RONU-444050 format. One record per residue (C-alpha): y negated, x, z negated. Coordinates in steps of 0.1 Angstrom, whole numbers, padded with zeros to 4 digits, always signed. Last residue first. Layout:
YXZ/...
END
This chain:
-0597-0028+0574/-0601+0008+0561/-0604+0026+0528/-0594+0063+0522/-0593+0072+0486/-0598+0103+0464/-0599+0131+0490/-0608+0165+0476/-0573+0180+0479/-0572+0168+0515/-0599+0193+0524/-0628+0177+0542/-0643+0188+0575/-0674+0167+0580/-0692+0158+0613/-0726+0144+0621/-0747+0115+0636/-0720+0099+0658/-0733+0068+0675/-0741+0085+0708/-0706+0100+0710/-0690+0066+0704/-0670+0058+0673/-0673+0020+0669/-0703+0006+0650/-0703-0015+0618/-0693+0014+0596/-0722+0036+0608/-0711+0070+0621/-0698+0103+0608/-0669+0120+0627/-0644+0131+0601/-0623+0162+0605/-0594+0162+0580/-0579+0189+0558/-0547+0204+0545/-0521+0203+0573/-0545+0191+0599/-0558+0156+0606/-0583+0153+0635/-0610+0129+0646/-0609+0106+0616/-0636+0079+0622/-0667+0073+0602/-0680+0066+0567/-0687+0091+0540/-0685+0091+0502/-0692+0117+0476/-0681+0150+0461/-0647+0141+0446/-0641+0123+0479/-0643+0087+0491/-0636+0083+0529/-0646+0049+0543/-0626+0046+0575/-0630+0034+0611/-0596+0031+0628/-0592+0053+0659/-0556+0043+0661/-0545+0079+0664/-0567+0089+0634/-0553+0061+0612/-0518+0073+0621/-0528+0109+0615/-0539+0098+0580/-0504+0085+0573/-0488+0117+0584/-0513+0139+0565/-0504+0120+0532/-0467+0129+0533/-0438+0108+0546/-0405+0107+0527/-0410+0073+0510/-0422+0059+0543/-0388+0067+0559/-0369+0042+0538/-0336+0058+0530/-0340+0050+0494/-0354+0072+0467/-0333+0063+0436/-0340+0029+0422/-0367+0028+0395/-0358+0026+0359/-0381+0007+0338/-0409+0025+0319/-0437+0008+0338/-0422-0026+0328/-0429-0018+0292/-0465-0009+0297/-0474-0037+0321/-0479-0065+0295/-0504-0043+0276/-0525-0041+0308/-0521-0008+0327/-0550+0016+0333/-0533+0044+0353/-0552+0076+0350/-0569+0104+0370/-0553+0095+0402/-0564+0118+0431/-0530+0137+0431/-0512+0104+0439/-0533+0103+0472/-0547+0068+0476/-0545+0049+0509/-0566+0018+0513/-0568-0017+0525/-0596-0042+0528/-0583-0072+0547/-0592-0097+0519/-0628-0087+0524/-0652-0085+0494/-0629-0059+0478/-0619-0065+0441/-0581-0066+0448/-0580-0035+0470/-0549-0039+0492/-0522-0013+0494/-0513+0023+0500/-0497+0049+0478/-0496+0086+0483/-0475+0118+0477/-0440+0109+0490/-0451+0076+0503/-0453+0042+0485/-0461+0010+0504/-0475-0023+0491/-0496-0015+0460/-0520-0042+0449/-0548-0020+0437/-0576-0025+0412/-0600+0003+0416/-0618+0025+0390/-0642+0053+0399/-0644+0079+0371/-0647+0112+0390/-0610+0115+0395/-0596+0081+0402/-0590+0054+0376/-0563+0029+0387/-0560-0007+0377/-0526-0022+0388/-0519-0053+0407/-0484-0068+0412/-0494-0101+0394/-0502-0082+0362/-0466-0083+0349/-0441-0096+0375/-0428-0061+0381/-0425-0042+0413/-0460-0029+0412/-0456-0017+0376/-0424+0001+0385/-0440+0017+0415/-0469+0030+0394/-0444+0043+0368/-0424+0061+0395/-0455+0076+0411/-0466+0089+0377/-0433+0106+0374/-0403+0098+0352/-0380+0127+0345/-0387+0129+0308/-0381+0092+0304/-0346+0097+0318/-0340+0126+0294/-0351+0106+0264/-0329+0076+0276/-0299+0099+0279/-0306+0114+0244/-0308+0079+0229/-0276+0068+0246/-0258+0100+0234/-0270+0093+0198/-0257+0057+0200/-0224+0069+0214/-0221+0094+0186/-0229+0069+0159/-0204+0044+0174/-0177+0072+0174/-0186+0081+0138/-0183+0044+0128/-0149+0040+0145/-0137+0073+0129/-0149+0060+0095/-0132+0026+0101/-0099+0044+0110/-0101+0066+0079/-0106+0036+0056/-0078+0017+0073/-0055+0047+0069/-0064+0051+0032/-0059+0014+0026/-0025+0015+0043/-0015+0046+0023/-0024+0028-0009/+0000+0000+0000/
END
C-alpha cells in the first residue's frame, strides 16, 4: 500500500516537472519569436487585423504623421492609401527606413504581436523600393516627394540604385520641358514618402 502511494507521488512529481518544462519551453519559444519580429512584421500584423479598421498611424523621421491604410508590402517599403488625404485616390509609398515610429491604438498593440505568415511567393514582397519607383517613373506619374530636407513636386525622370532624378514642375501640369523649372537628384536614404494619385 505504501509503495502505491510512493509511486503515485513520484508519478505526479514527474508529470508536474514535465508540465513545468513544457511551459518554460513555450515561454522561451515565444521570447525567441518576439525577438525575431521586425517593424515590417508588426505593421503587416496591424494592417491584417480588424483593430483600427486596417489603418495605422505612422510617424516619419522629421515628425510628420500620416494615417496609412497599407495595401502592399515590399521588401523595404509599404504602400497604401493615405486616410487623411483630401482625395480618396491619394496613394503613397513609404520606405520602412523612413518610419520613426508606429503609433498604434491600444487595441492594435496585441494584434501587432501576432505571428505573420512566412514570406509567401508573392513577388511584391521580394521587390525593393527602387523597383516600385521605377514603375512610377515609367508611367510618368506626377509625384509629391517628401524628404528629410523638404518637399518637392514633379515627375521621376530616373531611378538609380540609391537615388532618383526628379523633374520639378507644378502638380497640376504634366511633365513637359517648358513646364519643368528645375531638377533634383535625391538619395533614396533621404526619402520619407512618395505620394501620387
